[in-house]
N, CA, C and O atoms as a GROMACS GRO file, in nm:
protein
  576
    1MET      N    1  16.773   9.410  19.310
    1MET     CA    2  16.672   9.346  19.339
    1MET      C    3  16.572   9.484  19.260
    1MET      O    4  16.571   9.606  19.269
    2ASN      N    5  16.492   9.377  19.181
    2ASN     CA    6  16.381   9.493  19.080
    2ASN      C    7  16.234   9.460  19.143
    2ASN      O    8  16.195   9.345  19.166
    3ASN      N    9  16.174   9.554  19.162
    3ASN     CA   10  16.052   9.543  19.181
    3ASN      C   11  15.903   9.642  19.124
    3ASN      O   12  15.876   9.762  19.131
    4ILE      N   13  15.855   9.563  19.085
    4ILE     CA   14  15.695   9.646  19.076
    4ILE      C   15  15.601   9.646  19.161
    4ILE      O   16  15.562   9.545  19.218
    5ARG      N   17  15.543   9.795  19.184
    5ARG     CA   18  15.462   9.754  19.316
    5ARG      C   19  15.366   9.897  19.274
    5ARG      O   20  15.404   9.998  19.215
    6PRO      N   21  15.251   9.867  19.319
    6PRO     CA   22  15.150   9.968  19.340
    6PRO      C   23  15.212  10.110  19.383
    6PRO      O   24  15.294  10.134  19.471
    7ILE      N   25  15.140  10.205  19.286
    7ILE     CA   26  15.144  10.343  19.367
    7ILE      C   27  15.108  10.354  19.448
    7ILE      O   28  15.002  10.298  19.474
    8THR      N   29  15.197  10.468  19.580
    8THR     CA   30  15.106  10.468  19.738
    8THR      C   31  15.090  10.608  19.710
    8THR      O   32  15.092  10.667  19.602
    9GLU      N   33  15.070  10.661  19.863
    9GLU     CA   34  15.074  10.811  19.887
    9GLU      C   35  15.231  10.868  19.934
    9GLU      O   36  15.250  10.990  19.942
   10LYS      N   37  15.300  10.806  19.954
   10LYS     CA   38  15.386  10.817  19.928
   10LYS      C   39  15.512  10.810  19.847
   10LYS      O   40  15.628  10.842  19.875
   11ASP      N   41  15.457  10.760  19.737
   11ASP     CA   42  15.534  10.792  19.607
   11ASP      C   43  15.506  10.893  19.567
   11ASP      O   44  15.570  10.927  19.468
   12LYS      N   45  15.418  10.974  19.609
   12LYS     CA   46  15.287  11.085  19.484
   12LYS      C   47  15.423  11.183  19.464
   12LYS      O   48  15.468  11.182  19.349
   13GLN      N   49  15.482  11.253  19.547
   13GLN     CA   50  15.583  11.358  19.507
   13GLN      C   51  15.672  11.330  19.431
   13GLN      O   52  15.728  11.429  19.386
   14GLU      N   53  15.744  11.154  19.364
   14GLU     CA   54  15.830  11.150  19.309
   14GLU      C   55  15.778  11.090  19.160
   14GLU      O   56  15.826  11.077  19.048
   15VAL      N   57  15.675  11.069  19.215
   15VAL     CA   58  15.552  11.010  19.008
   15VAL      C   59  15.562  11.130  18.940
   15VAL      O   60  15.610  11.145  18.827
   16LEU      N   61  15.499  11.243  19.034
   16LEU     CA   62  15.445  11.380  19.004
   16LEU      C   63  15.570  11.392  18.927
   16LEU      O   64  15.546  11.368  18.809
   17GLU      N   65  15.695  11.420  18.949
   17GLU     CA   66  15.834  11.484  18.906
   17GLU      C   67  15.867  11.384  18.773
   17GLU      O   68  15.916  11.442  18.676
   18MET      N   69  15.842  11.230  18.760
   18MET     CA   70  15.876  11.179  18.678
   18MET      C   71  15.782  11.240  18.531
   18MET      O   72  15.825  11.268  18.419
   19MET      N   73  15.635  11.247  18.588
   19MET     CA   74  15.553  11.271  18.487
   19MET      C   75  15.572  11.385  18.443
   19MET      O   76  15.532  11.406  18.329
   20ARG      N   77  15.651  11.516  18.532
   20ARG     CA   78  15.656  11.647  18.469
   20ARG      C   79  15.783  11.614  18.338
   20ARG      O   80  15.777  11.659  18.223
   21VAL      N   81  15.912  11.511  18.402
   21VAL     CA   82  15.987  11.487  18.285
   21VAL      C   83  15.929  11.450  18.171
   21VAL      O   84  15.913  11.529  18.078
   22PHE      N   85  15.888  11.310  18.169
   22PHE     CA   86  15.840  11.225  18.073
   22PHE      C   87  15.739  11.309  17.960
   22PHE      O   88  15.752  11.291  17.838
   23TYR      N   89  15.654  11.389  18.008
   23TYR     CA   90  15.553  11.468  17.959
   23TYR      C   91  15.594  11.600  17.893
   23TYR      O   92  15.526  11.656  17.807
   24ALA      N   93  15.711  11.645  17.939
   24ALA     CA   94  15.814  11.741  17.838
   24ALA      C   95  15.866  11.670  17.762
   24ALA      O   96  15.848  11.713  17.648
   25SER      N   97  15.934  11.566  17.762
   25SER     CA   98  15.993  11.510  17.653
   25SER      C   99  15.996  11.459  17.560
   25SER      O  100  16.024  11.347  17.602
   26GLU      N  101  15.989  11.448  17.446
   26GLU     CA  102  15.961  11.428  17.270
   26GLU      C  103  15.880  11.291  17.266
   26GLU      O  104  15.818  11.247  17.168
   27ALA      N  105  15.893  11.231  17.389
   27ALA     CA  106  15.872  11.077  17.392
   27ALA      C  107  15.708  11.082  17.379
   27ALA      O  108  15.640  10.992  17.329
   28VAL      N  109  15.651  11.214  17.439
   28VAL     CA  110  15.524  11.246  17.426
   28VAL      C  111  15.452  11.316  17.364
   28VAL      O  112  15.500  11.428  17.380
   29PHE      N  113  15.333  11.330  17.279
   29PHE     CA  114  15.303  11.446  17.182
   29PHE      C  115  15.237  11.546  17.270
   29PHE      O  116  15.237  11.665  17.239
   30SER      N  117  15.163  11.487  17.413
   30SER     CA  118  15.117  11.628  17.456
   30SER      C  119  15.186  11.668  17.575
   30SER      O  120  15.262  11.581  17.615
   31ASN      N  121  15.183  11.781  17.652
   31ASN     CA  122  15.266  11.820  17.804
   31ASN      C  123  15.204  11.782  17.915
   31ASN      O  124  15.272  11.765  18.016
   32GLY      N  125  15.031  11.758  17.918
   32GLY     CA  126  15.012  11.768  18.036
   32GLY      C  127  14.998  11.876  18.129
   32GLY      O  128  15.017  11.994  18.097
   33SER      N  129  14.964  11.836  18.252
   33SER     CA  130  14.980  11.943  18.332
   33SER      C  131  14.990  11.899  18.496
   33SER      O  132  14.965  11.783  18.528
   34ASP      N  133  15.029  12.002  18.599
   34ASP     CA  134  15.003  11.889  18.713
   34ASP      C  135  14.886  11.878  18.787
   34ASP      O  136  14.868  11.810  18.888
   35GLU      N  137  14.813  11.949  18.732
   35GLU     CA  138  14.672  11.898  18.776
   35GLU      C  139  14.595  11.748  18.712
   35GLU      O  140  14.541  11.655  18.772
   36ILE      N  141  14.616  11.771  18.570
   36ILE     CA  142  14.606  11.583  18.512
   36ILE      C  143  14.715  11.501  18.572
   36ILE      O  144  14.674  11.390  18.606
   37PHE      N  145  14.865  11.526  18.599
   37PHE     CA  146  14.933  11.454  18.701
   37PHE      C  147  14.864  11.381  18.815
   37PHE      O  148  14.868  11.262  18.846
   38SER      N  149  14.801  11.480  18.869
   38SER     CA  150  14.827  11.489  19.044
   38SER      C  151  14.641  11.386  19.026
   38SER      O  152  14.610  11.300  19.108
   39ASN      N  153  14.576  11.414  18.942
   39ASN     CA  154  14.437  11.332  18.899
   39ASN      C  155  14.510  11.194  18.889
   39ASN      O  156  14.489  11.107  18.974
   40ASP      N  157  14.582  11.177  18.800
   40ASP     CA  158  14.600  11.059  18.722
   40ASP      C  159  14.655  10.960  18.869
   40ASP      O  160  14.610  10.854  18.915
   41ILE      N  161  14.761  11.041  18.912
   41ILE     CA  162  14.837  10.994  19.071
   41ILE      C  163  14.758  10.946  19.185
   41ILE      O  164  14.786  10.848  19.255
   42ASP      N  165  14.667  11.017  19.195
   42ASP     CA  166  14.558  11.008  19.299
   42ASP      C  167  14.442  10.871  19.291
   42ASP      O  168  14.404  10.794  19.380
   43THR      N  169  14.406  10.882  19.140
   43THR     CA  170  14.325  10.787  19.071
   43THR      C  171  14.418  10.627  19.101
   43THR      O  172  14.348  10.545  19.161
   44CYS      N  173  14.528  10.590  19.075
   44CYS     CA  174  14.592  10.470  19.108
   44CYS      C  175  14.584  10.499  19.226
   44CYS      O  176  14.535  10.394  19.269
   45ILE      N  177  14.600  10.594  19.351
   45ILE     CA  178  14.608  10.543  19.467
   45ILE      C  179  14.513  10.484  19.538
   45ILE      O  180  14.520  10.395  19.623
   46LYS      N  181  14.377  10.574  19.468
   46LYS     CA  182  14.259  10.557  19.550
   46LYS      C  183  14.196  10.401  19.534
   46LYS      O  184  14.137  10.332  19.618
   47GLY      N  185  14.235  10.370  19.381
   47GLY     CA  186  14.194  10.220  19.359
   47GLY      C  187  14.112  10.231  19.295
   47GLY      O  188  14.013  10.190  19.355
   48SER      N  189  14.073  10.287  19.143
   48SER     CA  190  13.984  10.267  19.038
   48SER      C  191  14.040  10.138  18.966
   48SER      O  192  14.150  10.089  18.940
   49PRO      N  193  13.861  10.098  18.941
   49PRO     CA  194  13.875   9.949  18.828
   49PRO      C  195  13.935   9.997  18.698
   49PRO      O  196  13.985   9.911  18.625
   50TYR      N  197  13.936  10.125  18.661
   50TYR     CA  198  14.005  10.165  18.520
   50TYR      C  199  14.088  10.184  18.494
   50TYR      O  200  14.117  10.195  18.375
   51PHE      N  201  14.205  10.203  18.624
   51PHE     CA  202  14.314  10.236  18.585
   51PHE      C  203  14.406  10.241  18.702
   51PHE      O  204  14.363  10.272  18.813
   52GLU      N  205  14.538  10.208  18.680
   52GLU     CA  206  14.667  10.159  18.817
   52GLU      C  207  14.798  10.195  18.761
   52GLU      O  208  14.844  10.199  18.647
   53GLY      N  209  14.846  10.223  18.889
   53GLY     CA  210  14.980  10.262  18.850
   53GLY      C  211  15.055  10.200  18.925
   53GLY      O  212  15.010  10.157  19.031
   54TYR      N  213  15.221  10.175  18.881
   54TYR     CA  214  15.289  10.110  18.921
   54TYR      C  215  15.420  10.230  18.899
   54TYR      O  216  15.438  10.325  18.823
   55VAL      N  217  15.522  10.147  19.044
   55VAL     CA  218  15.623  10.231  19.092
   55VAL      C  219  15.725  10.114  19.030
   55VAL      O  220  15.687   9.997  19.038
   56ILE      N  221  15.842  10.140  18.976
   56ILE     CA  222  15.956  10.047  18.927
   56ILE      C  223  16.066  10.086  18.970
   56ILE      O  224  16.122  10.189  18.932
   57GLU      N  225  16.123   9.978  19.087
   57GLU     CA  226  16.201  10.012  19.173
   57GLU      C  227  16.355   9.903  19.125
   57GLU      O  228  16.362   9.783  19.096
   58ASN      N  229  16.419   9.967  19.131
   58ASN     CA  230  16.590   9.928  19.066
   58ASN      C  231  16.662   9.926  19.250
   58ASN      O  232  16.690  10.027  19.316
   59GLU      N  233  16.676   9.786  19.292
   59GLU     CA  234  16.795   9.824  19.418
   59GLU      C  235  16.708   9.883  19.532
   59GLU      O  236  16.598   9.842  19.570
   60GLU      N  237  16.769   9.972  19.571
   60GLU     CA  238  16.692  10.103  19.676
   60GLU      C  239  16.589  10.171  19.606
   60GLU      O  240  16.479  10.208  19.647
   61ASP      N  241  16.654  10.185  19.470
   61ASP     CA  242  16.582  10.329  19.399
   61ASP      C  243  16.435  10.341  19.316
   61ASP      O  244  16.380  10.259  19.243
   62THR      N  245  16.403  10.444  19.348
   62THR     CA  246  16.265  10.458  19.222
   62THR      C  247  16.313  10.464  19.096
   62THR      O  248  16.339  10.576  19.054
   63ALA      N  249  16.327  10.392  19.041
   63ALA     CA  250  16.372  10.379  18.892
   63ALA      C  251  16.284  10.424  18.787
   63ALA      O  252  16.346  10.450  18.683
   64GLY      N  253  16.148  10.443  18.780
   64GLY     CA  254  16.005  10.498  18.699
   64GLY      C  255  15.895  10.447  18.762
   64GLY      O  256  15.878  10.418  18.880
   65TYR      N  257  15.825  10.441  18.668
   65TYR     CA  258  15.665  10.454  18.668
   65TYR      C  259  15.625  10.352  18.554
   65TYR      O  260  15.715  10.307  18.482
   66THR      N  261  15.506  10.318  18.537
   66THR     CA  262  15.403  10.278  18.434
   66THR      C  263  15.255  10.305  18.496
   66THR      O  264  15.222  10.284  18.613
   67MET      N  265  15.197  10.341  18.420
   67MET     CA  266  15.023  10.345  18.451
   67MET      C  267  14.958  10.294  18.318
   67MET      O  268  14.979  10.337  18.204
   68VAL      N  269  14.851  10.166  18.369
   68VAL     CA  270  14.748  10.106  18.272
   68VAL      C  271  14.623  10.167  18.326
   68VAL      O  272  14.587  10.205  18.437
   69ALA      N  273  14.544  10.162  18.151
   69ALA     CA  274  14.452  10.209  18.135
   69ALA      C  275  14.344  10.079  18.087
   69ALA      O  276  14.367  10.017  17.983
   70LYS      N  277  14.218  10.043  18.183
   70LYS     CA  278  14.128   9.924  18.164
   70LYS      C  279  14.003   9.955  18.084
   70LYS      O  280  13.918  10.035  18.121
   71SER      N  281  14.001   9.876  17.960
   71SER     CA  282  13.834   9.937  17.885
   71SER      C  283  13.781   9.800  17.786
   71SER      O  284  13.846   9.696  17.800
   72PHE      N  285  13.707   9.798  17.725
   72PHE     CA  286  13.697   9.698  17.643
   72PHE      C  287  13.696   9.676  17.475
   72PHE      O  288  13.630   9.767  17.426
   73SER      N  289  13.735   9.607  17.397
   73SER     CA  290  13.773   9.642  17.283
   73SER      C  291  13.618   9.554  17.224
   73SER      O  292  13.580   9.444  17.263
   74ALA      N  293  13.544   9.648  17.115
   74ALA     CA  294  13.452   9.594  17.058
   74ALA      C  295  13.546   9.576  16.943
   74ALA      O  296  13.465   9.516  16.871
   75GLU      N  297  13.644   9.581  16.877
   75GLU     CA  298  13.737   9.546  16.778
   75GLU      C  299  13.787   9.437  16.788
   75GLU      O  300  13.804   9.376  16.682
   76PHE      N  301  13.832   9.369  16.919
   76PHE     CA  302  13.897   9.261  16.960
   76PHE      C  303  13.788   9.196  17.017
   76PHE      O  304  13.793   9.082  16.968
   77GLY      N  305  13.683   9.203  17.100
   77GLY     CA  306  13.624   9.127  17.130
   77GLY      C  307  13.684   9.098  17.264
   77GLY      O  308  13.665   8.992  17.323
   78LYS      N  309  13.760   9.199  17.309
   78LYS     CA  310  13.808   9.120  17.481
   78LYS      C  311  13.827   9.251  17.542
   78LYS      O  312  13.798   9.356  17.484
   79MET      N  313  13.878   9.243  17.664
   79MET     CA  314  13.964   9.322  17.750
   79MET      C  315  14.039   9.408  17.685
   79MET      O  316  14.105   9.357  17.595
   80CYS      N  317  14.055   9.562  17.706
   80CYS     CA  318  14.181   9.587  17.621
   80CYS      C  319  14.247   9.681  17.710
   80CYS      O  320  14.181   9.773  17.759
   81ILE      N  321  14.375   9.667  17.738
   81ILE     CA  322  14.472   9.687  17.833
   81ILE      C  323  14.584   9.816  17.752
   81ILE      O  324  14.663   9.805  17.658
   82TRP      N  325  14.552   9.920  17.829
   82TRP     CA  326  14.646  10.043  17.748
   82TRP      C  327  14.699  10.107  17.837
   82TRP      O  328  14.645  10.184  17.916
   83ILE      N  329  14.874  10.060  17.821
   83ILE     CA  330  14.978  10.082  17.855
   83ILE      C  331  15.026  10.286  17.848
   83ILE      O  332  15.119  10.343  17.791
   84GLU      N  333  14.910  10.343  17.935
   84GLU     CA  334  14.935  10.461  17.917
   84GLU      C  335  15.077  10.569  17.939
   84GLU      O  336  15.119  10.657  17.863
   85ASP      N  337  15.121  10.532  18.048
   85ASP     CA  338  15.294  10.572  18.058
   85ASP      C  339  15.334  10.415  18.068
   85ASP      O  340  15.284  10.304  18.088
   86LEU      N  341  15.486  10.494  18.034
   86LEU     CA  342  15.622  10.385  18.066
   86LEU      C  343  15.746  10.460  18.075
   86LEU      O  344  15.823  10.484  17.982
   87TYR      N  345  15.758  10.503  18.223
   87TYR     CA  346  15.899  10.594  18.213
   87TYR      C  347  15.977  10.579  18.300
   87TYR      O  348  15.937  10.597  18.415
   88ILE      N  349  16.164  10.525  18.268
   88ILE     CA  350  16.227  10.491  18.342
   88ILE      C  351  16.320  10.626  18.318
   88ILE      O  352  16.327  10.699  18.220
   89LYS      N  353  16.394  10.633  18.453
   89LYS     CA  354  16.509  10.712  18.478
   89LYS      C  355  16.601  10.688  18.377
   89LYS      O  356  16.639  10.576  18.346
   90PRO      N  357  16.653  10.835  18.302
   90PRO     CA  358  16.775  10.807  18.271
   90PRO      C  359  16.893  10.708  18.304
   90PRO      O  360  16.940  10.631  18.220
   91GLU      N  361  16.928  10.715  18.406
   91GLU     CA  362  17.014  10.666  18.483
   91GLU      C  363  17.003  10.490  18.515
   91GLU      O  364  17.096  10.411  18.533
   92HIS      N  365  16.854  10.464  18.514
   92HIS     CA  366  16.878  10.296  18.527
   92HIS      C  367  16.809  10.268  18.388
   92HIS      O  368  16.774  10.150  18.393
   93ARG      N  369  16.765  10.331  18.241
   93ARG     CA  370  16.784  10.260  18.140
   93ARG      C  371  16.869  10.151  18.096
   93ARG      O  372  16.984  10.136  18.135
   94GLY      N  373  16.840  10.116  18.056
   94GLY     CA  374  16.960   9.971  17.958
   94GLY      C  375  16.984   9.842  18.066
   94GLY      O  376  17.077   9.763  18.052
   95LYS      N  377  16.888   9.834  18.174
   95LYS     CA  378  16.910   9.762  18.237
   95LYS      C  379  16.818   9.625  18.267
   95LYS      O  380  16.839   9.532  18.345
   96GLY      N  381  16.724   9.646  18.188
   96GLY     CA  382  16.616   9.546  18.141
   96GLY      C  383  16.501   9.565  18.213
   96GLY      O  384  16.406   9.487  18.220
   97LEU      N  385  16.516   9.706  18.281
   97LEU     CA  386  16.332   9.698  18.356
   97LEU      C  387  16.261   9.726  18.214
   97LEU      O  388  16.187   9.640  18.166
   98GLY      N  389  16.276   9.808  18.171
   98GLY     CA  390  16.150   9.755  18.034
   98GLY      C  391  16.086   9.653  18.011
   98GLY      O  392  15.965   9.633  18.022
   99ASN      N  393  16.221   9.542  17.954
   99ASN     CA  394  16.155   9.407  17.978
   99ASN      C  395  16.055   9.355  18.097
   99ASN      O  396  15.951   9.296  18.069
  100LYS      N  397  16.086   9.376  18.202
  100LYS     CA  398  16.053   9.335  18.310
  100LYS      C  399  15.899   9.386  18.343
  100LYS      O  400  15.805   9.328  18.399
  101VAL      N  401  15.914   9.542  18.275
  101VAL     CA  402  15.775   9.596  18.292
  101VAL      C  403  15.681   9.561  18.230
  101VAL      O  404  15.563   9.570  18.265
  102MET      N  405  15.725   9.516  18.125
  102MET     CA  406  15.652   9.448  18.038
  102MET      C  407  15.593   9.325  18.023
  102MET      O  408  15.488   9.292  17.968
  103GLU      N  409  15.688   9.255  18.087
  103GLU     CA  410  15.626   9.070  18.149
  103GLU      C  411  15.561   9.138  18.234
  103GLU      O  412  15.447   9.161  18.194
  104PHE      N  413  15.589   9.192  18.360
  104PHE     CA  414  15.470   9.208  18.423
  104PHE      C  415  15.343   9.239  18.429
  104PHE      O  416  15.263   9.190  18.509
  105ILE      N  417  15.315   9.341  18.324
  105ILE     CA  418  15.222   9.378  18.263
  105ILE      C  419  15.139   9.270  18.174
  105ILE      O  420  15.022   9.246  18.201
  106THR      N  421  15.205   9.207  18.068
  106THR     CA  422  15.130   9.114  18.015
  106THR      C  423  15.083   8.944  18.096
  106THR      O  424  14.992   8.863  18.077
  107SER      N  425  15.201   8.952  18.188
  107SER     CA  426  15.135   8.851  18.264
  107SER      C  427  15.051   8.887  18.370
  107SER      O  428  15.016   8.795  18.444
  108ALA      N  429  15.010   9.001  18.394
  108ALA     CA  430  14.898   9.022  18.522
  108ALA      C  431  14.778   9.070  18.472
  108ALA      O  432  14.672   9.082  18.534
  109TYR      N  433  14.803   9.101  18.340
  109TYR     CA  434  14.638   9.066  18.247
  109TYR      C  435  14.634   8.976  18.120
  109TYR      O  436  14.693   8.998  18.014
  110THR      N  437  14.529   8.839  18.158
  110THR     CA  438  14.584   8.740  18.044
  110THR      C  439  14.458   8.799  17.969
  110THR      O  440  14.388   8.900  17.982
  111ASP      N  441  14.462   8.691  17.887
  111ASP     CA  442  14.368   8.696  17.739
  111ASP      C  443  14.309   8.838  17.732
  111ASP      O  444  14.196   8.864  17.773
  112CYS      N  445  14.396   8.931  17.678
  112CYS     CA  446  14.381   9.096  17.689
  112CYS      C  447  14.449   9.106  17.517
  112CYS      O  448  14.512   9.027  17.447
  113ILE      N  449  14.395   9.255  17.493
  113ILE     CA  450  14.442   9.310  17.397
  113ILE      C  451  14.516   9.391  17.449
  113ILE      O  452  14.458   9.459  17.533
  114PHE      N  453  14.672   9.424  17.431
  114PHE     CA  454  14.738   9.551  17.482
  114PHE      C  455  14.784   9.650  17.373
  114PHE      O  456  14.846   9.614  17.273
  115ARG      N  457  14.748   9.776  17.400
  115ARG     CA  458  14.738   9.874  17.296
  115ARG      C  459  14.866  10.009  17.374
  115ARG      O  460  14.910  10.020  17.489
  116LEU      N  461  14.884  10.065  17.286
  116LEU     CA  462  14.995  10.190  17.329
  116LEU      C  463  14.996  10.282  17.237
  116LEU      O  464  14.940  10.275  17.127
  117GLU      N  465  15.077  10.392  17.291
  117GLU     CA  466  15.132  10.472  17.189
  117GLU      C  467  15.261  10.552  17.212
  117GLU      O  468  15.312  10.593  17.316
  118VAL      N  469  15.299  10.560  17.089
  118VAL     CA  470  15.460  10.587  17.090
  118VAL      C  471  15.532  10.643  16.980
  118VAL      O  472  15.534  10.605  16.863
  119GLU      N  473  15.598  10.747  17.040
  119GLU     CA  474  15.621  10.836  16.902
  119GLU      C  475  15.741  10.754  16.839
  119GLU      O  476  15.832  10.693  16.895
  120PRO      N  477  15.711  10.771  16.698
  120PRO     CA  478  15.839  10.640  16.594
  120PRO      C  479  15.950  10.710  16.658
  120PRO      O  480  16.003  10.630  16.736
  121GLU      N  481  16.002  10.810  16.662
  121GLU     CA  482  16.129  10.896  16.692
  121GLU      C  483  16.190  10.814  16.851
  121GLU      O  484  16.302  10.818  16.902
  122ASN      N  485  16.093  10.758  16.888
  122ASN     CA  486  16.186  10.730  17.016
  122ASN      C  487  16.183  10.551  17.031
  122ASN      O  488  16.114  10.475  17.099
  123THR      N  489  16.314  10.524  16.914
  123THR     CA  490  16.330  10.408  16.872
  123THR      C  491  16.371  10.270  16.992
  123THR      O  492  16.365  10.147  16.995
  124ALA      N  493  16.408  10.370  17.070
  124ALA     CA  494  16.450  10.246  17.190
  124ALA      C  495  16.280  10.172  17.252
  124ALA      O  496  16.259  10.051  17.263
  125ALA      N  497  16.171  10.294  17.286
  125ALA     CA  498  16.033  10.243  17.331
  125ALA      C  499  15.991  10.170  17.210
  125ALA      O  500  15.895  10.093  17.221
  126VAL      N  501  16.041  10.180  17.114
  126VAL     CA  502  15.983  10.139  16.974
  126VAL      C  503  16.023   9.986  16.975
  126VAL      O  504  15.940   9.899  16.950
  127ASN      N  505  16.140   9.962  17.002
  127ASN     CA  506  16.189   9.842  16.997
  127ASN      C  507  16.193   9.748  17.104
  127ASN      O  508  16.213   9.626  17.103
  128LEU      N  509  16.174   9.815  17.182
  128LEU     CA  510  16.139   9.734  17.354
  128LEU      C  511  15.955   9.733  17.321
  128LEU      O  512  15.923   9.620  17.359
  129TYR      N  513  15.856   9.786  17.282
  129TYR     CA  514  15.711   9.734  17.235
  129TYR      C  515  15.771   9.608  17.076
  129TYR      O  516  15.724   9.498  17.103
  130LYS      N  517  15.794   9.606  17.037
  130LYS     CA  518  15.809   9.503  16.902
  130LYS      C  519  15.919   9.371  16.991
  130LYS      O  520  15.905   9.251  16.966
  131LYS      N  521  15.967   9.395  17.038
  131LYS     CA  522  16.012   9.291  17.107
  131LYS      C  523  15.942   9.195  17.204
  131LYS      O  524  15.975   9.078  17.225
  132HIS      N  525  15.846   9.257  17.257
  132HIS     CA  526  15.753   9.226  17.306
  132HIS      C  527  15.599   9.184  17.235
  132HIS      O  528  15.497   9.186  17.305
  133GLY      N  529  15.597   9.161  17.148
  133GLY     CA  530  15.464   9.098  17.018
  133GLY      C  531  15.418   9.274  16.955
  133GLY      O  532  15.388   9.278  16.836
  134PHE      N  533  15.416   9.362  17.008
  134PHE     CA  534  15.359   9.484  16.938
  134PHE      C  535  15.364   9.541  16.770
  134PHE      O  536  15.470   9.598  16.746
  135THR      N  537  15.301   9.536  16.692
  135THR     CA  538  15.308   9.545  16.573
  135THR      C  539  15.202   9.691  16.532
  135THR      O  540  15.081   9.700  16.557
  136VAL      N  541  15.270   9.772  16.477
  136VAL     CA  542  15.210   9.940  16.418
  136VAL      C  543  15.059   9.918  16.389
  136VAL      O  544  15.042   9.810  16.331
  137LEU      N  545  14.968   9.973  16.407
  137LEU     CA  546  14.843   9.910  16.335
  137LEU      C  547  14.816  10.075  16.240
  137LEU      O  548  14.825  10.197  16.250
  138PRO      N  549  14.782   9.975  16.160
  138PRO     CA  550  14.771  10.111  16.033
  138PRO      C  551  14.670  10.213  15.982
  138PRO      O  552  14.653  10.254  15.867
  139TYR      N  553  14.599  10.248  16.110
  139TYR     CA  554  14.546  10.386  16.112
  139TYR      C  555  14.544  10.500  16.223
  139TYR      O  556  14.615  10.503  16.323
  140THR      N  557  14.450  10.588  16.187
  140THR     CA  558  14.503  10.736  16.230
  140THR      C  559  14.407  10.681  16.392
  140THR      O  560  14.309  10.607  16.401
  141GLU      N  561  14.496  10.764  16.515
  141GLU     CA  562  14.354  10.741  16.611
  141GLU      C  563  14.358  10.927  16.595
  141GLU      O  564  14.440  11.009  16.552
  142MET      N  565  14.189  10.932  16.670
  142MET     CA  566  14.144  11.076  16.656
  142MET      C  567  14.088  11.097  16.824
  142MET      O  568  14.043  11.002  16.888
  143LYS      N  569  14.092  11.154  16.847
  143LYS     CA  570  14.048  11.265  16.964
  143LYS      C  571  13.948  11.359  16.940
  143LYS      O  572  13.929  11.410  16.830
  144LYS      N  573  13.863  11.391  17.074
  144LYS     CA  574  13.814  11.529  17.086
  144LYS      C  575  13.840  11.590  17.219
  144LYS      O  576  13.804  11.705  17.242
   0.00000   0.00000   0.00000
């Protein structure tokens, strides 16, 4: 049985380990740090109105995690849900969990615009997102 549930205190170490793997991979542009990862997890556990995290379960195993950030998009005139992280452990890939996560997120947040970042080389993720209606935006995002 597959399940997607909020991250709890008991998940903290396992989610931290998955974040280390995810952020060290070619799927992510920045490396992050344990301080950032711990803050992200703690923010999810404490119940932020802006940030939520979920554990993805497959049978009895923790198969991955996902995190979403909430904001408002003046560009689109509605709530914006940023899919910040979506990580599935290699041994659980190819089992439809990515599809289940995308369905979970898009059904949990209605009448929203959904955004995410993906490295173009991560073709499995690009194909998953396209399958769920995501398109590439024609501009560059910047940060300071």
